[in-house]
N, C-alpha and C positions, 0 to 999 in steps of 0.2 A: 504494500500500500504506500503510495507516494503522498506525503503531506505537503501541501503548498504553503509557502511562506506568505504571511499576511502582506498586503500591499502597503501597509503603513507600519513598518517595524520600528520598535523602540531602539534597536541596536542591530548592527550588521552581523550576519551569521558567522563571518570569519572572526569577529571580535569575541563572540560568545564561545566559539570553539577554542580560541587562544587563551582567554581568561579562565575559563572553567576546565581547561585541559580535556576537551571532548574530541573524539575522533568521528563521532556519528552525526551526520547532517540531519537525520530525522529527529534525534533528541534535541539538537540545537534549534531546529525549526519549531518543535513543540514548545520549547521554553520561550522562544521569542514571541510566538503567537499568544501564549498564555499570559505572559507578563505585559505585552503591549495592550491586550484587552483589559487586564487588571488596572493598568494606569488610566486608561480612558474611562473605565467605569468609576474608579475611585475619585478621579478629578472632575468627572462629568464633562470632559472635553470630547470633541468629535474627531480631531485629527492630531497626529504627532508631527509628521513631516510636512513641510511647506506644500500647500496645495490650494487651489481655488475652492472656496466654500460659498454656497448660497444657503442662507439660513432665513427661514420665515418663522416669525414668532408673534405673539400677542403683545400689544402695547400694554403698559401697566399704569398709565395715567401720570407718569413722570417724564422728564426730559432726558432720561438715561435709558440706553439700550445695552443690555449685557450680552456679549457674544459667548458662544460655547467653545471657543478656541483662542489661543494666543493669536493676535492679529498684527501683521506688520504693515498692512495697507488696506484701506477700504475703497472699493471701486464705486459703490453706490449705496444709498439708503433710499428706499422707496416706501411710501405709505400707500396702503391699499384700501380700497372701498369695495366691498363685496367681491374680493379676490382680484380686482382690477387695479392697476397702477393709477393712483390719483395725483400724487406729487412725488417728484424725484428731487433729491437734495444732493448738492455737491460738497466738496471739502470745505468750502467757505461757511457752510451751514452747520458743521459739527466738528468735534475734535475727538481723537482717539488716544487713549492712554495705554500703558503697558499691561494692564490687567484685563484688557478686552472690554473696556467700557467706552461706549460712544456717548458723548454729551452733545445734545442738540442745542444750537444757539438760536434764540428767538424764533422758534418754530412752533406751530400749533402741535401740541402733544397728542399722540394717538391714545385715546382713553379706552376704547372698546376692549373688553376682556372676553367677549363672546366669539371672536374670530381671530385668526392670524392676520394681522393687519400691518406688519412691518417686515420688509424683505431687505436683507443686507447681503451684498456680494463683497467678499473680501479675500485676501490672501491669509489663510490660517495655518497654524503649525509653525515649526521652527525650521530654518535652513540648516542649522546645526542644533541638535537637541542638547540642552544644557547638561553639563557634566554631572551635576548632582542627581539628575533624573536617571542618567545612564548608569552611574555607580550604584544607585539604589536598585535599579532594574537588574543589574548583574548579581547583586546580593540576593534579590528575590529569586532569580533564576537558579542560584546555588541551592537555595532552600527547596525549590521545585524539583531540581535534579535529585536532591537527597530523598525527597518524597517518592519520586519515581523508583529509586533504587532501594528504598526502605531503610536508609541510614539517617538516624537522628532527625527525622522529618518534623520540622517546625517546633522543636523543643524550645520552650520559653524559660524554663527553669529546671534545675536538676539538683538533687542532693545525693550524698554518697552512701553513708552508713545505713540510713533508713530507707534507701533506694526509693526516692520520690521523684517523679518526672511529671512536668506540666507541659502540655502541648498548646501551641498557638491555636486559638479557636477560629480566628478569621483567616481568610485566604492570604492575607498580606501580613508579613511580620512587622512588628511595631517600629523598628528602626527605619524600614522602608516607608511606612505611613508617615513617620516624622519628616522624612526627606521630601515626600511628595505633597504633604499637606499645603504648603504655600502655593502649589500649582492648581489647587481646586478652584473651580470657577466661582466668581463672586455673584451673589444675588441679593 
């Protein structure tokens, strides 16, 4: 069975094989796919690597629009009425900050929460994924690899004489959660 590598990997297969001392492409692929998905779910983001993103969402009655990915550039912000473009705004009408927040300047705010009425086209994800994300991903992959092979899978604490072992309950180890927490989307 050939397992395909995700189209949006958190780290390159060669790097996983080198850092984790793996010879098996299939295992490396499984680890990359699993941890890439865990990062996206944990942070509630939609993409890791730089790509064009079209996101349609509901207005919330404020002048702020929160994106689901890190954004390096916004191509357009369009307000919709009944699913049809009613107003298109250019870069003079809004500002983008590093946490994926678009602040609209002196623009009528979409108030409706009954329908998706804001459409944003932007470049999302990173051209180079930040090192702390990659390092934490590799740590999580080591844990996942241990789980696959049955070695110390997800142990969070251990004692010796009384032989007590505690296993991590969530799918992500706490040190990885700590590293990824700052990348969770803001709402």
